C-alpha positions in Angstrom: -84.5 17.6 12.1 -83.6 13.9 12.4 -81.6 12.8 9.4 -81.6 9.2 10.6 -85.3 9.1 10.5 -85.7 11.2 7.4 -83.3 9.2 5.2 -83.8 5.5 4.3 -81.6 4.1 1.6 -84.5 2.1 0.3 -86.9 5.0 -0.3 -86.8 8.5 -1.6 -85.8 11.4 0.6 -89.0 13.1 1.8 -90.6 16.5 1.4 -87.7 18.6 2.7 -85.5 17.6 -0.2 -88.2 18.0 -2.8 -88.7 21.5 -1.6 -85.0 22.0 -1.8 -84.9 20.7 -5.4 -87.6 23.3 -6.3 -85.6 26.1 -4.8 -84.1 28.6 -7.3 -80.9 28.2 -5.4 -80.8 24.4 -5.9 -82.0 23.2 -9.3 -79.9 25.9 -10.9 -77.7 26.4 -8.0 -75.6 29.3 -9.0 -77.6 30.6 -12.0 -79.0 34.1 -12.3 -81.6 35.1 -14.8 -81.5 38.2 -17.0 -84.8 39.9 -17.4 -85.4 40.8 -21.1 -86.3 44.3 -20.0 -83.5 44.7 -17.5 -79.9 43.7 -17.9 -79.2 43.9 -14.2 -78.5 40.6 -12.3 -81.3 39.4 -10.0 -81.9 36.2 -8.3 -84.7 34.1 -9.7 -87.9 35.2 -8.1 -89.9 32.2 -8.7 -89.7 29.0 -6.6 -89.9 27.0 -9.9 -86.7 25.8 -11.6 -86.1 27.9 -14.7 -87.0 26.1 -17.9 -84.2 24.7 -20.0 -84.7 27.3 -22.7 -84.7 30.4 -20.4 -81.7 32.8 -20.8 -79.3 32.6 -17.9 -75.7 33.2 -16.8 -73.6 31.1 -14.6 -71.9 32.9 -11.8 -68.2 32.2 -11.8 -68.4 29.1 -14.0 -68.1 30.6 -17.5 -64.6 29.3 -17.8 -65.5 25.8 -16.8 -68.5 25.8 -19.2 -66.3 27.0 -22.1 -63.6 24.6 -21.2 -66.0 21.6 -21.3 -67.4 22.8 -24.6 -63.9 23.1 -26.0 -63.0 19.6 -24.7 -66.2 18.1 -26.1 -66.1 19.8 -29.5 -62.4 20.2 -30.3 -61.3 18.9 -33.7 -58.2 16.9 -33.2 -57.4 14.6 -36.2 -59.1 11.3 -35.8 -60.7 12.3 -32.5 -63.2 14.3 -34.5 -64.8 11.1 -35.7 -64.5 9.1 -32.5 -67.0 8.9 -29.6 -65.8 10.7 -26.5 -66.9 10.5 -22.9 -66.3 13.3 -20.4 -67.2 12.6 -16.7 -67.5 15.6 -14.4 -66.5 14.6 -10.9 -66.4 16.4 -7.6 -67.9 16.7 -4.1 -71.6 17.4 -3.7 -72.6 21.1 -3.8 -70.2 22.1 -6.5 -72.9 22.5 -9.1 -71.9 19.6 -11.4 -75.4 18.9 -12.6 -76.1 22.6 -13.2 -72.9 22.9 -15.2 -73.7 19.8 -17.3 -77.2 21.1 -18.0 -75.8 24.4 -19.3 -73.2 22.7 -21.5 -75.9 20.3 -22.8 -78.2 23.3 -23.6 -75.4 25.1 -25.5 -74.3 22.0 -27.5 -77.4 20.0 -28.3 -78.3 21.8 -31.5 -74.9 20.6 -32.9 -76.3 17.0 -32.9 -79.0 15.0 -34.6 -80.5 14.0 -31.3 -79.8 14.5 -27.6 -80.9 13.3 -24.2 -80.5 14.9 -20.7 -81.4 12.5 -17.9 -80.8 12.2 -14.2 -80.0 9.0 -12.4 -81.4 9.6 -8.9 -80.4 7.2 -6.1 -83.7 5.3 -6.3 -83.9 5.3 -10.1 -83.5 1.9 -11.7 -81.5 1.2 -14.8 -84.7 0.5 -16.7 -86.1 4.0 -15.8 -82.9 5.7 -17.1 -83.0 3.8 -20.3 -86.7 4.7 -20.8 -85.9 8.4 -20.3 -83.1 8.2 -22.8 -85.2 6.5 -25.4 -88.0 9.0 -24.9 -85.7 12.0 -25.3 -83.7 10.9 -28.3 -86.8 9.7 -30.2 -88.7 12.8 -29.1 -91.5 10.3 -28.1 -91.9 9.1 -31.7 -91.6 5.5 -30.5 -94.3 3.7 -28.5 -92.3 2.6 -25.5 -94.0 -0.4 -23.9 -94.1 -0.7 -20.1 -93.2 -4.4 -20.3 -89.8 -3.8 -22.1 -86.9 -4.9 -20.0 -83.3 -3.5 -20.1 -82.2 -5.6 -23.1 -85.1 -4.6 -25.2 -84.7 -0.9 -24.3 -80.9 -1.1 -25.1 -81.7 -2.6 -28.4 -84.3 0.1 -29.3 -81.9 2.9 -28.3 -79.0 1.4 -30.2 -81.1 0.9 -33.3 -82.4 4.5 -33.2 -78.9 6.0 -32.7 -77.0 3.8 -35.1 -77.1 6.2 -38.0 -77.2 9.5 -36.0 -74.8 11.9 -34.3 -75.9 12.1 -30.7 -75.2 13.8 -27.4 -76.2 12.0 -24.2 -75.9 13.6 -20.7 -76.5 11.5 -17.7 -76.1 13.2 -14.3 -75.6 11.8 -10.8 -74.3 8.4 -11.9 -73.9 6.5 -8.7 -73.3 2.9 -9.8 -70.5 1.5 -12.0 -72.5 -1.6 -12.7 -75.5 0.3 -13.8 -73.4 2.5 -16.1 -71.9 -0.6 -17.7 -75.4 -1.6 -18.7 -76.5 1.8 -19.9 -73.5 2.4 -22.1 -74.3 -0.6 -24.2 -77.1 1.4 -25.7 -74.7 3.9 -27.3 -73.2 2.7 -30.7 -69.7 3.8 -31.7 -70.6 4.8 -35.3 -67.8 7.2 -36.0 -70.1 10.3 -36.1 -68.3 12.3 -33.4 -70.8 11.3 -30.7 -70.4 12.8 -27.3 -71.4 11.5 -23.9 -71.2 13.4 -20.6 -71.8 12.2 -17.1 -71.6 13.7 -13.6 -70.8 11.8 -10.4 -69.5 12.3 -6.9 -67.4 9.1 -7.0 -63.9 9.0 -8.6 -64.0 5.3 -9.4 -67.3 5.7 -11.2 -65.9 8.6 -13.2 -63.0 6.4 -14.2 -65.3 3.6 -15.2 -67.2 6.0 -17.4 -64.0 6.9 -19.2 -62.2 3.7 -20.1 -60.5 4.9 -23.3 -57.5 7.1 -23.9 -59.6 9.8 -25.6 -62.1 10.0 -22.7 -61.6 12.5 -19.9 -62.3 12.7 -16.2 -63.0 16.4 -15.5 -62.4 17.4 -11.9 -64.7 20.2 -11.1 -63.3 23.2 -9.2 -64.7 25.4 -6.5 -65.6 29.0 -7.3 -63.0 31.8 -7.0 -63.2 34.0 -3.9 -64.4 36.9 -6.1 -67.2 34.9 -7.7 -68.2 33.4 -4.3 -68.5 37.0 -3.0 -70.7 37.9 -5.9 -73.0 35.0 -5.2 -72.9 35.7 -1.4 -74.0 39.3 -1.9 -77.2 38.2 -3.6 -78.5 37.7 -0.1 -76.3 39.7 2.2 -74.0 42.7 2.1 -70.6 43.0 3.6 -71.5 45.4 6.4 -69.3 43.6 9.0 -66.3 43.1 6.8 -64.0 41.0 9.0 -66.7 38.6 10.2 -68.2 38.5 6.7 -64.9 37.4 5.2 -64.5 34.7 7.9 -67.9 33.2 7.1 -67.4 33.4 3.4 -64.1 31.5 3.8 -65.9 28.8 5.7 -67.9 28.0 2.6 -64.8 26.6 0.8 -66.2 28.5 -2.1 -68.6 25.7 -3.1 -71.8 27.2 -4.4 -74.2 25.2 -2.2 -72.3 26.3 0.9 -72.1 30.0 -0.2 -75.8 30.1 -0.9 -76.7 28.3 2.4 -74.4 30.5 4.6 -75.8 33.6 2.9 -79.3 32.4 3.7 -78.3 31.9 7.3 -77.0 35.5 7.6 -79.9 37.0 5.8 -82.1 35.9 8.7 -79.8 37.6 11.3 -79.4 41.2 12.3 -76.5 42.9 10.5 -74.6 43.5 13.6 -71.1 42.3 14.6 -72.4 40.4 17.6 -75.0 38.5 15.7 -72.6 37.5 12.9 -69.9 36.5 15.4 -72.3 34.2 17.1 -73.1 32.6 13.8 -69.4 32.2 12.9 -68.5 30.8 16.3 -71.3 28.2 16.4 -70.7 27.1 12.8 -67.0 26.7 13.3 -67.3 23.6 15.5 -70.7 23.1 17.2 -73.7 23.8 14.9 -76.2 22.6 17.5 -75.7 25.8 19.4 -77.5 27.7 16.6 -80.8 27.2 14.9 -80.1 26.9 11.2 -83.2 25.3 9.6 -82.0 26.3 6.1 -78.8 24.3 6.6 -80.7 21.4 8.0 -82.9 21.3 4.9 -80.1 21.5 2.4 -77.8 18.9 3.9 -80.5 16.3 3.2 -79.2 16.3 -0.4 -75.9 15.1 0.9 -77.1 12.5 3.3 -76.9 9.6 0.9 -73.2 10.1 0.7 -72.9 9.1 4.3 -75.6 6.4 4.4 -74.1 4.7 1.4 -70.7 4.3 3.0 -69.5 0.8 3.9 -70.3 0.1 7.6 -66.6 0.0 8.7 -66.0 3.4 7.2 -68.9 5.2 8.7 -67.3 5.7 12.2 -64.2 7.1 10.5 -66.3 9.5 8.6 -68.1 10.6 11.7 -64.8 11.2 13.4 -64.3 14.1 11.0 -67.2 15.9 12.7 -64.8 16.7 15.6 -62.8 19.1 13.3 -63.4 22.9 13.0 -64.3 24.3 9.7 -61.5 24.6 7.2 -59.2 22.4 9.3 -56.3 20.9 7.3 -56.0 17.2 7.9 -52.6 15.4 7.8 -53.0 11.8 6.5 -50.8 10.1 9.0 -52.3 12.1 11.9 -55.8 10.9 10.9 -54.7 7.3 10.4 -53.1 7.2 13.9 -56.2 8.7 15.5 -58.6 6.2 13.9 -56.4 3.3 15.1 -56.2 4.7 18.7 -60.0 5.2 18.7 -60.5 1.5 17.8 -62.2 2.1 14.4 -59.8 -0.1 12.4 -60.7 -3.7 12.4 -58.2 -6.5 11.6 -58.0 -8.0 8.1 -55.9 -11.0 7.1 -52.6 -10.0 5.6 -53.0 -6.2 6.3 -51.6 -4.1 9.2 -53.8 -1.5 10.9 -52.1 1.4 9.1 -52.8 -0.2 5.7 -56.4 -0.9 6.6 -56.9 2.7 7.9 -55.3 4.0 4.6 -57.9 2.0 2.7 -60.7 3.6 4.7 -59.2 7.0 3.9 -59.0 6.1 0.2 -62.7 5.2 0.2 -63.5 8.6 1.6 -61.3 10.3 -1.0 -62.9 8.2 -3.7 -66.4 9.4 -2.7 -65.2 13.0 -2.4 -66.1 13.1 1.3 -62.7 14.8 1.7 -60.6 16.6 -0.8 -56.9 16.7 -1.3 -55.2 20.0 -0.4 -52.1 21.0 -2.2 -49.1 21.6 0.0 -46.9 24.5 -1.1 -43.8 22.9 0.4 -43.9 19.4 -1.2 -45.7 17.2 -3.6 -45.1 14.3 -1.1 -47.2 15.7 1.7 -50.8 14.3 1.8 -53.3 16.8 3.3 -57.1 17.0 3.1 -60.1 19.1 4.0 -63.8 18.5 4.4 -66.0 21.0 2.7 -68.4 23.0 4.8 -71.8 21.4 3.9 -70.4 17.8 4.2 -68.8 18.7 7.6 -72.1 20.2 8.7 -73.9 17.0 7.7 -71.4 14.9 9.7 -71.8 17.2 12.8 -75.6 16.8 12.6 -75.4 13.0 12.3 -72.8 12.8 15.1 -75.1 14.8 17.4 -78.1 12.6 16.6 -76.1 9.4 17.2 -74.4 10.9 20.3 -71.1 10.2 18.8 -69.3 13.3 20.1 -69.9 16.4 22.1 -68.9 19.6 20.2 -68.2 22.6 22.4 -67.2 26.2 21.6 -65.5 28.0 24.5 -68.0 30.8 24.2 -70.9 28.4 24.9 -71.5 28.3 28.7 -74.8 26.4 28.6 -73.4 22.8 28.3 -73.7 20.5 31.2 -70.9 18.0 31.8 -73.2 15.1 32.7 -74.6 15.3 29.2 -71.3 15.0 27.5 -70.6 12.0 25.2 -67.5 9.8 25.5 -65.8 11.9 22.8 -65.2 15.6 23.4 -64.1 18.2 20.9 -63.5 21.7 22.1 -62.8 24.8 19.9 -61.3 27.6 21.9 -59.9 30.2 19.5 -56.6 31.9 20.4 -57.4 35.4 21.6 -56.7 38.2 19.1 -56.4 40.6 22.0 -56.5 40.7 25.8 -60.2 41.6 25.7 -61.0 38.5 23.7 -59.2 36.1 26.1 -61.2 33.0 27.0 -60.5 30.2 29.4 -62.3 26.9 29.6 -62.9 27.1 33.3 -66.6 27.7 32.9 -66.9 24.7 30.6 -65.6 22.3 33.2 -67.6 23.5 36.1 -71.3 22.9 36.7 -72.7 26.3 37.6 -75.5 26.8 40.2 -76.5 30.3 41.1 -73.5 32.3 42.1 -71.4 29.3 43.0 -70.0 26.4 41.1 -69.3 22.7 41.6 -65.6 22.0 41.3 -64.6 20.1 38.3 -63.1 17.4 40.4 -66.5 16.7 41.9 -68.1 16.1 38.6 -67.9 12.5 37.2 -66.0 12.6 33.9 -65.0 9.0 33.9 -67.1 8.3 30.8 -64.9 10.5 28.6 -62.5 8.5 26.5 -61.3 11.0 23.8 -60.5 14.7 23.9 -59.5 17.0 21.0 -58.8 20.6 21.8 -58.2 23.1 19.1 -56.2 26.4 19.5 -56.2 27.0 23.3 -56.3 24.7 26.3 -56.1 27.5 28.9 -58.2 26.6 32.0 -58.3 22.8 31.4 -57.8 20.8 34.6 -56.4 17.6 33.2 -56.5 15.7 36.5 -60.2 15.2 36.2 -60.0 13.0 33.1 -59.0 9.6 34.5 -60.0 7.2 31.7 -59.1 9.2 28.6 -57.5 7.1 25.8 -57.0 9.7 23.2 -55.7 13.2 24.1 -54.8 15.6 21.2 -53.6 19.1 22.1 -51.7 19.9 18.9 -51.1 23.5 18.4 -52.7 24.5 21.7 -51.5 27.4 23.8 -51.8 27.0 27.5 -50.2 23.6 27.6 -46.8 23.4 29.3 -44.7 21.3 31.7 -47.0 22.0 34.6 -49.7 19.9 32.9 -47.6 16.9 32.1 -47.7 15.2 35.5 -51.5 15.3 35.4 -51.5 14.0 31.8 -49.1 11.2 32.8 -51.8 10.0 35.3 -54.1 9.1 32.4 -53.0 5.5 32.6 -55.2 4.3 29.7 -53.8 6.8 27.2 -53.1 5.3 23.7 -52.6 8.5 21.8 -50.9 11.7 23.2 -50.5 14.6 20.8 -48.4 17.5 22.1 -47.1 18.8 18.7 -46.5 22.6 18.6 -47.2 23.1 22.3 -44.9 24.8 24.9 -43.9 21.6 26.6 -40.1 21.5 27.0 -39.5 18.3 29.0 -41.2 15.0 29.7 -41.5 14.0 33.4 -40.3 10.6 34.7 -44.0 9.7 35.1 -44.2 9.0 31.4 -43.2 5.5 32.3 -46.7 5.0 33.7 -48.3 5.1 30.3 -48.1 1.4 29.6 -50.8 1.5 26.9 -49.4 4.5 25.0 -48.9 3.7 21.3 -48.4 7.2 19.8 -46.3 10.0 21.3 -46.2 13.1 19.2 -43.9 15.8 20.4 -42.8 17.4 17.1 -42.0 21.1 17.1 -42.1 21.3 20.9 -39.2 22.6 23.1 -38.2 19.1 24.2 -34.5 18.8 23.6 -33.9 15.4 25.2 -36.0 12.3 26.0 -35.9 11.0 29.5 -34.5 7.5 30.0 -38.0 6.4 31.3 -39.5 6.6 27.8 -37.9 3.2 27.0 -40.3 1.7 29.6 -43.3 2.6 27.5 -43.1 -0.8 25.9 -46.2 -0.6 23.6 -45.0 2.5 21.8 -45.5 2.2 18.1 -45.1 5.8 16.9 -42.4 8.1 18.4 -42.5 11.5 16.7 -40.0 14.1 17.8 -37.8 16.9 16.4 -38.5 19.7 13.9 -38.4 19.1 10.1 -38.5 22.9 9.4 -35.0 23.4 11.0 -33.8 19.8 10.5 -33.6 19.2 14.2 -33.5 15.7 15.6 -33.3 14.2 19.1 -31.1 11.6 20.6 -32.7 8.4 21.8 -31.7 7.1 25.3 -30.0 3.8 26.1 -32.5 1.0 26.3 -34.3 1.9 23.1 -33.9 -1.7 22.0 -36.7 -2.5 24.5 -39.2 -0.7 22.3 -39.8 -3.7 20.1 -43.1 -2.5 18.6 -41.8 0.8 17.2 -42.8 1.2 13.6 -42.5 4.9 13.1 -39.5 7.0 14.4 -38.4 10.5 13.7 -36.7 12.8 13.7 -33.5 11.5 15.4 -30.0 12.9 14.9 -27.7 9.9 14.2 -24.7 12.2 14.8 -25.6 12.4 18.5 -25.8 8.7 19.1 -23.0 6.6 20.4 -22.0 3.4 18.6 -23.7 1.4 21.4 -27.1 3.1 20.8 -26.7 2.7 17.1 -26.4 -1.0 17.7 -29.6 -0.9 19.8 -31.4 0.9 17.0 -30.5 -1.9 14.7 -32.6 -4.2 16.9 -35.8 -2.3 16.0 -36.7 -4.7 13.2 -40.4 -3.6 13.0 -39.5 -0.1 11.8 -41.5 1.0 8.7 -40.9 4.7 8.7 -37.8 6.6 9.7 -36.7 10.2 9.7 -33.1 11.0 10.5 -30.6 13.9 10.5 -27.3 12.9 8.9 -24.4 15.0 7.6 -21.1 13.8 6.1 -19.0 16.2 8.2 -17.4 14.5 11.2 -18.8 11.1 10.5 -15.7 9.2 9.5 -15.6 7.1 12.7 -19.3 6.4 12.7 -19.9 6.0 9.0 -19.7 2.2 8.9 -21.9 1.9 12.0 -24.6 4.2 10.4 -24.5 2.4 7.0 -24.7 -0.9 8.8 -27.7 0.3 10.8 -29.6 1.5 7.8 -29.0 -1.8 5.9 -30.7 -3.7 8.8 -34.1 -2.1 8.2 -35.1 -4.4 5.4 -38.8 -3.8 6.0 -38.5 0.0 5.8 -41.2 1.7 3.6 -40.4 5.4 4.2 -37.1 7.1 4.7 -36.5 10.8 5.1 -33.0 12.1 5.4 -32.0 15.6 6.4 -28.4 16.2 5.6 -25.7 16.8 3.0 -24.2 14.0 0.8 -21.9 16.1 -1.2 -19.2 13.5 -0.5 -18.3 10.0 -1.4 -20.6 8.4 1.2 -22.8 5.9 -0.6 -26.0 5.0 1.2 -26.5 1.7 -0.7 -30.3 1.7 0.0 -30.8 -1.2 -2.5 -31.1 -3.4 0.6 -34.5 -1.8 1.2 -36.6 -3.6 -1.4 -40.0 -2.5 0.1 -39.1 1.3 0.2 -42.0 3.3 -1.1 -41.1 6.8 -0.1 -37.6 8.4 -0.1 -36.8 12.0 0.6 -33.3 13.4 0.9 -33.3 17.1 1.7 -29.8 18.0 0.6 -27.7 16.7 -2.3 -25.9 13.8 -3.8 -22.8 14.4 -6.0 -24.5 12.4 -8.7 -27.4 10.1 -9.2 -26.9 7.0 -7.0 -27.0 3.8 -9.1 -29.0 1.9 -6.5 -32.0 4.1 -7.0 -33.1 2.0 -10.0 -33.4 -1.1 -7.8 -36.2 0.4 -5.6 -39.0 -1.1 -7.7 -41.7 -0.3 -5.1 -40.8 3.4 -4.8 -43.8 5.6 -5.4 -42.5 8.9 -4.0 -39.1 10.4 -4.5 -37.5 13.7 -3.5 -33.8 14.0 -4.3 -31.3 16.6 -5.2 -28.1 16.0 -7.2 -25.2 18.2 -8.2 -25.3 17.3 -11.8 -26.7 14.9 -14.4 -24.3 13.0 -16.7 -25.0 10.8 -19.7 -27.9 8.5 -19.1 -28.2 9.3 -15.4 -32.0 9.8 -15.8 -32.3 6.2 -16.7 -32.0 5.3 -13.0 -35.2 7.3 -12.4 -36.9 6.4 -15.7 -36.8 2.7 -14.9 -38.7 3.0 -11.6 -42.0 1.2 -12.4 -44.1 2.4 -9.5 -42.9 6.0 -9.3 -45.9 8.4 -9.0 -44.6 11.6 -7.5 -41.1 12.8 -8.3 -39.2 15.9 -7.1 -35.8 16.4 -8.8 -33.4 19.2 -7.7 -30.4 20.0 -9.9 -27.5 22.2 -8.8 -25.6 22.5 -12.0 -27.2 23.1 -15.5 -25.9 21.1 -18.5 -23.6 23.3 -20.5 -24.6 22.4 -24.1 -28.0 20.7 -24.6 -31.2 20.5 -22.5 -32.1 17.5 -20.4 -34.0 15.2 -22.7 -37.1 13.4 -21.3 -37.6 10.6 -23.8 -40.8 8.7 -24.7 -39.7 5.6 -22.7 -40.0 5.1 -18.9 -41.8 7.0 -16.1 -44.7 4.8 -16.8 -46.6 5.6 -13.6 -45.5 9.1 -13.0 -48.5 11.4 -12.1 -46.7 14.5 -10.7 -43.2 15.9 -11.5 -41.4 18.9 -9.9 -38.1 20.1 -11.4 -36.1 22.5 -9.2 -33.2 24.2 -10.9 -31.7 27.6 -11.8 -33.5 27.3 -15.2 -35.9 24.5 -16.3 -33.9 23.4 -19.4 -36.1 20.3 -20.1 -37.1 19.0 -23.5 -40.0 16.6 -23.4 -40.0 14.2 -26.4 -43.1 12.5 -27.9 -44.6 10.0 -25.6 -42.8 11.3 -22.5 -44.3 10.7 -19.1 -47.5 9.2 -20.5 -49.6 9.6 -17.3 -48.3 12.9 -16.1 -51.1 15.3 -14.9 -49.1 17.8 -12.7 -45.9 19.6 -13.8 -44.2 22.0 -11.4 -41.1 24.1 -12.4 -39.1 26.0 -9.8 -36.5 28.3 -11.3 -34.4 31.4 -10.3 -33.2 33.1 -13.5 -30.7 32.5 -16.3 -30.2 32.6 -20.0 -33.1 33.0 -22.4 -31.8 29.9 -24.3 -32.3 27.6 -21.3 -36.1 27.4 -21.5 -38.3 24.3 -21.5 -39.8 22.8 -24.6 -42.1 19.9 -25.6 -44.7 20.5 -22.8 -47.4 19.9 -25.4 -46.0 16.3 -25.8 -47.3 15.5 -22.3 -50.6 14.1 -23.5 -52.4 13.7 -20.1 -51.2 17.0 -18.6 -53.8 19.1 -16.8 -51.9 21.5 -14.6 -48.6 23.5 -14.7 -47.2 25.4 -11.7 -44.4 27.9 -12.1 -42.6 29.2 -9.1 -39.8 31.8 -9.2 -38.6 34.7 -7.0 -40.7 37.8 -7.7 -37.5 39.9 -7.9 -36.5 38.0 -11.0 -39.6 38.7 -13.1 -37.5 41.0 -15.3 -34.8 38.3 -16.0 -34.7 37.3 -19.6 -34.7 33.6 -18.8 -37.7 33.9 -16.5 -39.7 35.9 -19.0 -38.9 33.5 -21.9 -39.8 30.5 -19.7 -43.2 32.0 -18.8 -43.9 33.0 -22.4 -42.8 29.5 -23.7 -45.0 27.7 -21.2 -48.0 29.9 -22.0 -47.6 29.2 -25.7 -47.4 25.5 -25.2 -50.2 25.4 -22.7 -52.4 27.2 -25.2 -51.5 24.8 -28.0 -52.0 21.7 -25.8 -54.8 19.3 -26.8 -56.1 19.5 -23.2 -57.1 22.6 -21.4 -54.2 23.4 -19.0 -54.6 25.1 -15.6 -51.5 27.4 -15.3 -50.4 28.9 -12.0 -47.7 31.5 -11.5 -46.5 31.9 -7.9 -49.9 30.7 -6.7 -52.1 32.8 -9.0 -54.0 31.1 -11.8 -53.6 32.4 -15.3 -56.6 32.5 -17.6 -56.7 31.6 -21.3 -59.6 33.6 -22.8 -58.1 33.0 -26.3 -58.4 29.3 -25.8 -61.9 29.3 -27.1 -61.6 32.2 -29.7 -63.0 31.8 -33.2 -59.6 32.4 -34.8 -58.3 29.2 -33.2 -60.5 27.3 -35.5 -62.7 25.8 -32.9 -66.2 24.7 -33.9 -68.9 27.2 -33.5 -71.4 26.6 -30.7 -74.9 27.9 -30.7 -75.7 30.0 -27.6 
């Protein structure tokens, strides 16, 4: 199927999508019907979408449904009389529209009138308004064809002015259209409710301009519910492969149903299912999956509506295996090396690339993935169906060649200029693969040597998992080579790699390389050299001859290991990102050279107080020279009198210090552009928190505390922290007391604790008015500690009493709140 031909942004998607909308697995994507005579669950047998009044049950979304009902109907003082808007947002395929329909069905009898309409991509504002007027009036009004938007708005407004109404508009895709539609809804203090669904975060925010409104981020299904949905079509006869394929879905309903449909057409044998898993992981064109081709049509507008300069960046994601975790900076550097980032006045290439990334996030093309190690790490994933769509489009546009090592039918002369190879690491000796067959043109019993095949057109190579069997000397004109995490890459390959004279990006992270050859000096175009977590202990002096180097990434953050830079580093005038380097290992002369790298924007260093008496002034002097620094990460211990005095870095946006300060440094409050802060101090005294509270741009904050206050808890007052979105407190016991109005924008609260007195528990969590999620982390061996038990109980009570529905996680497991919606809580009754 050719998506490029099938989809035109100016006309409706053709028959395939209409058939999909009529599928029982689409219109009510994860609904099952109960037969009146049989209580067993069965999939809908008819190809017709169930009627709105038919009984149904939502697989795995009962909690989300009840949560939305609670949020819409809760009685909370003046809010009971106010109009409230809730916008459900999330990637396509999550079932937003289905969930909204079910909530609407449950609640509509509570209102004088209601309307449930869909805003399809080709539906005009006028058509939406006509549908709304028709539904709320129950066709009592004679709606004239000639009426324009203003006339329709006036009629709707007039009809609703003295009524309590509930309006649901799904698939809102334009903020400007919504700004017109919402004028039809009078705020008449009758507890009216409006619900929308959208795939675009900025539109969800536009739908919810008031404090009482809420953007509801829809979640994927749980693994258990996904398995229940999966087993409607297939059984788990080949358990290991079955689980692998189920994980591929990312637990989004559309992907679960689609993958189940694929397997249902295959033999229930290990070999058949492994073929499906392998082909789907990277190269879907190696399989014939018509059901997936049909269903990705529903997602195609997401791609074709992208701004032109972002489309290539989106297609680049097609090179990734399923469930691959994307590091933000890794992706930004790759886009720049590939030439996708176009210059804009006043912005550097990194800033432009980050804007492109933000656009993909805004449209839910990619989703943020939480990192268990730090709130400050930005990582993402592309959900399965979106990735499959991108792979299909990339194939049609000949954007990239996707290969799986088990596929021996590809011909090198048909490869595109970008090559992505997935060669899974062998689980056993019997499963061992090499890529020799891939890079030889086979004829009969013989083969053409790779070096006799013309590969000069290949410009970009990404290899995942294993590079065993690759002959790097045949790739003469490659500009981007990424071997991150690959086995089969070692020192023997480096001389051939250093003959790729056009290289701009070289990724060797987590490979077995232990030294760079002198030939590294030949890579005059190299801009990014990533050798983190390799066995390289020392850089050769020739690296300073790579004059166009922009990003030099070495060392290992896990063990706080940094490298020493060679003499002559001052010649690397274009360096903007450097890390990790160990300043203790550098002579005073090299420290002076480092001070000449005035273009530095990001720096990671190892620095301890011990033994630095002689170099202390040199190091402090060096750090003060980087006036344009935006990110600084320090691995070291500052339990001494050494004062970093980073107030000379007015543009600093990210600061992470892995060890501890004796007390809160006073200069912190002067970093007015700081958005991310990770710091540990020995103790808090008096108004020490004011230094943090006054930071106007701070969004993510990790605070570690060594010594607990003796008498009273740490007060978080109602002033300051005006931009804070996520806060992590790491201490023996989380003795925090949140006052009214504290942290007014906080959504994510994380508490790490280790056991203590039952009197040192947190309080006032229900004062955090925008809070949506609480994460508790503690050693499992301390579950019986009185302080740990009291903290958990206190957090549960306050989460239950909170005006918002709070997601609560304990050591990675989500807690449920079935009592949240119980009748004895005094919530309004909802008709079922």
